[in-house]
C-alpha positions in Angstrom: -73.5 -44.2 6.3 -70.1 -42.7 7.2 -66.9 -44.6 7.2 -66.6 -43.8 11.0 -69.9 -45.6 11.7 -68.8 -48.6 9.6 -65.5 -48.7 11.4 -67.3 -48.5 14.8 -69.5 -51.4 13.8 -66.4 -53.4 12.9 -64.5 -52.4 16.0 -67.4 -53.7 18.1 -66.1 -57.1 17.2 -63.3 -56.4 19.6 -65.8 -56.1 22.4 -67.5 -59.4 21.4 -64.1 -61.2 21.2 -63.2 -59.8 24.7 -66.6 -61.0 26.1 -65.9 -64.5 24.6 -62.4 -64.6 26.1 -63.6 -63.4 29.5 -66.3 -66.0 29.7 -63.8 -68.7 28.7 -61.3 -67.5 31.3 -64.1 -67.5 33.9 -65.1 -71.0 33.0 -61.4 -72.2 33.1 -61.0 -70.7 36.6 -64.3 -71.7 38.1 -65.7 -74.9 36.4 -62.7 -77.2 36.3 -62.6 -80.1 36.7 -65.6 -81.2 34.7 -68.3 -82.9 36.7 -67.1 -81.5 40.0 -67.6 -77.8 39.5 -70.5 -77.9 37.0 -73.2 -75.4 37.9 -76.9 -75.0 37.1 -77.3 -71.7 35.4 -81.0 -72.0 34.6 -82.0 -75.2 36.4 -83.5 -77.8 34.1 -82.5 -75.7 31.0 -78.8 -74.6 31.0 -75.8 -75.9 32.9 -72.3 -74.5 33.0 -69.8 -77.3 32.3 -66.1 -77.0 31.4 -65.1 -78.9 28.3 -61.9 -78.7 26.2 -62.9 -79.3 22.6 -59.9 -80.0 20.2 -62.3 -80.4 17.2 -64.8 -78.2 15.5 -68.6 -78.3 15.8 -69.8 -81.5 17.6 -66.1 -82.4 18.2 -65.6 -82.9 14.4 -62.1 -84.2 13.6 -61.1 -84.1 17.3 -59.1 -87.3 17.1 -56.6 -86.1 14.5 -53.3 -84.2 15.4 -53.3 -82.3 12.1 -56.9 -81.0 12.7 -55.7 -78.2 14.9 -53.6 -76.7 12.1 -56.3 -77.4 9.6 -58.8 -75.3 11.6 -56.3 -72.6 12.2 -55.4 -72.2 8.5 -59.0 -72.5 7.5 -60.0 -69.8 10.0 -57.4 -67.4 8.6 -58.7 -68.0 5.1 -62.3 -67.4 6.2 -61.3 -64.2 8.2 -59.4 -62.9 5.2 -62.4 -63.4 3.0 -64.7 -61.8 5.6 -62.5 -58.7 5.8 -62.2 -58.4 2.1 -65.9 -58.7 1.6 -66.7 -56.3 4.5 -64.3 -53.7 3.1 -65.8 -53.9 -0.4 -69.4 -53.5 0.7 -70.9 -50.2 -0.4 -71.4 -47.5 2.2 -75.1 -47.4 1.7 -77.2 -47.7 4.9 -79.1 -50.7 3.6 -75.9 -52.8 3.8 -75.8 -52.4 7.6 -78.1 -55.5 7.6 -75.2 -57.6 6.3 -72.4 -55.8 8.1 -73.7 -56.7 11.5 -73.9 -60.5 11.0 -70.4 -60.4 9.3 -69.1 -58.8 12.5 -70.7 -61.6 14.6 -69.1 -64.2 12.4 -65.7 -62.5 12.5 -65.8 -62.2 16.3 -66.8 -65.8 16.8 -64.2 -67.1 14.5 -61.4 -65.0 16.1 -62.6 -66.0 19.6 -62.2 -69.7 18.8 -59.0 -69.1 16.8 -57.4 -67.5 19.9 -58.1 -70.6 21.9 -56.8 -73.0 19.2 -53.6 -71.1 18.8 -53.0 -70.5 22.5 -54.1 -73.9 23.9 -54.7 -76.3 21.1 -58.4 -76.6 22.0 -61.5 -74.5 22.4 -63.1 -74.0 25.8 -66.8 -74.7 25.8 -69.1 -74.2 28.8 -72.8 -74.0 27.9 -74.7 -77.2 28.1 -78.5 -77.7 27.5 -79.9 -80.0 30.2 -83.2 -80.7 28.4 -81.7 -82.1 25.2 -78.6 -84.0 24.1 -76.7 -81.2 22.4 -73.0 -80.5 22.2 -71.6 -78.1 24.8 -70.8 -74.7 23.2 -69.4 -71.2 24.0 -70.0 -67.5 23.3 -68.0 -67.6 20.1 -70.1 -70.5 18.8 -73.2 -68.5 19.6 -71.8 -65.5 17.6 -70.9 -67.8 14.6 -74.3 -69.5 14.5 -76.4 -66.3 15.0 -74.2 -64.4 12.5 -74.6 -67.2 9.8 -78.3 -67.5 10.3 -78.9 -63.7 10.1 -76.5 -63.3 7.1 -78.3 -66.1 5.3 -81.7 -64.6 6.0 -80.5 -61.1 4.9 -79.0 -62.5 1.7 -82.1 -64.6 0.9 -84.9 -62.2 1.8 -83.8 -58.7 2.5 -80.9 -57.4 0.3 -81.2 -58.9 -3.2 -78.3 -56.9 -4.7 -75.4 -57.7 -2.4 -72.2 -57.5 -4.3 
């Protein structure tokens, strides 16, 4: 695998970050205030609902003023680790299976980091109607899918990841 291909895979994170930010911007413009402009996206399954989440997953630590800075610092540390690890992966084609989920994790982390730094909260908008589940956003989807795929790849596909 060439360095150009690997760079292009990494650069695709910019497109994912842009998608996340665009959806959040759309939600901010079209779904506020909550409860008034909510929209059924897939009736009975998925609803679009504007929420400002100052915490992490499930609103974790949302009641603490220091939590915003904790999440920002923690995210920078995680991003530095991801970039370091990504850059050190061998150029072999077989490591593509771990590069892609790392890009998803990176893009999701940056998408939510932008919100935290700019606004002090993360904009969420996807709400399952059929279960009681926290409202989430595109960055959250990228993070979760990236982590699940990375875990699967590490456990079952590539045994010799450095």
